[in-house]
C-alpha positions, 0 to 999 in steps of 0.5 A, a space after each residue: 248227552 251226546 254233546 257232553 261225552 264229546 266236551 273235552 275236559 278242562 285243563 287248569 291254568 299254569 301258575 308261572 310264580 309257582 313253578 319258580 317258586 318250586 324251582 327254587 325249593 328244589 335248588 335250594 335242597 340240592 345245594 342244603 339238603 346234606 351235610 358233610 362230616 369232618 372227615 369227609 371231602 368239604 365243598 370247595 365252592 362258595 356262593 360267589 364262585 370262589 374256591 374256599 381255602 380248607 382248614 385242618 384242626 389240631 389242637 388236644 383241647 376239645 373245647 379250643 377245636 370247637 371254638 376254632 370250628 365256630 369262627 371258621 363256620 361264620 366265615 365265607 372264606 375258609 371251611 374245616 376239612 378235618 379236626 383231631 386231637 391225635 398226631 397220626 390221625 393229623 397227618 393222615 387228614 392232611 395227606 387226604 385233604 390237602 388243606 391250604 391251612 393248618 391250626 396247630 396247638 403246640 401241645 399234642 397228644 403224646 405228641 410235639 407241635 413243633 415237629 408236627 408243623 416241620 412234618 407239614 412243612 416237608 409233606 407241603 411246603 405250600 400250606 400255612 400254619 399258624 400256630 396256637 399256643 395255650 400261653 404267650 410265651 416268646 420262646 415258643 413263637 421262636 420255635 414254631 416260627 423256626 419250625 416253618 409257622 407262618 402264624 402264631 397267636 394264643 387261645 385268647 387271640 381267638 378273634 385275629 384268627 380270620 386275619 391271621 389267615 387272610 396275611 398267612 395265605 399271601 405269604 406274610 407272617 402274623 404274631 398276635 398284638 398280645 404276643 408281640 411285645 414279649 417277643 420285641 422284648 425277649 428279643 432286645 433282652 437277648 442281644 444285650 444279654 442272653 439268659 440262657 445261651 447254652 439252652 438256645 443251643 438244644 433241638 426242638 426235641 431237647 428242649 421238649 424233653 428238657 421242660 419235661 424233665 423240669 416239671 418232675 417227669 421220670 424217664 419211663 414217665 416221659 418214654 410212654 408220653 412221647 412213646 418212645 423207648 426208654 433208652 431214646 430218653 436216655 440219649 437225648 439226655 447225654 447229648 443235653 448234658 454235653 451241650 449244657 456242661 452238665 455232668 450227671 441227671 441230678 444237675 440236669 433236672 435242676 438245670 431245667 428247674 431253674 429254666 422252667 422257673 425263670 420262663 414263668 417269672 420272666 412271662 409274669 414280668 412281661 406280662 402281669 395280666 397272663 397270671 
């Protein structure tokens, strides 16, 4: 009996493989255990020890933002730092996260994407901006590049998105394969006989208002849409009439309707499958 009391309890052998498995599980939990929201600062480090490029998505159509987000999530080079359809929140996210890349739609909720591109360019000239249009339009592509965008794609060109990111991050411009022939055709036509030389004299803001007028939007509706006063819209109308050599608001509306109609016809002629 005395010998049994003095006997030490047997020690269990340590399995080194089990400890290794436990360590691996703990490491995985530390990496994948929590998910960050799109308004939080994302993890910058990829599995290869290289910093991921942060992308901000600004587009008025929800399923377009979701599609872009899905493409980026499948990549190992980029990470989404925020997404919105509102210009004020887009500015806030831009200043907060300092993205390397920004995807901007040309039509936003109560704002103009071209103007937002100019603001982003002013706030951080290093950020690479990609304009994502709903339709292939050579004139809007020209405006986007003039505002500071480095790439122009349409929604149908989504498969080119990550390739476009790679190009514009290295300082090279990118135009979607579906849009480039339209731009070249429009440029060739313009050098021979410009269809609307006077329209080119309009500023980006004036052209935005001009297109709304062509769609039949009233002055009060336009002021509400752009979050400005009626007086501001009337001032823009007065300047446009001077640049276009028009005298009345009725002449301005007619000119805007004709311009929109010609733009639609030319787009169909240059790309019949676009409609």
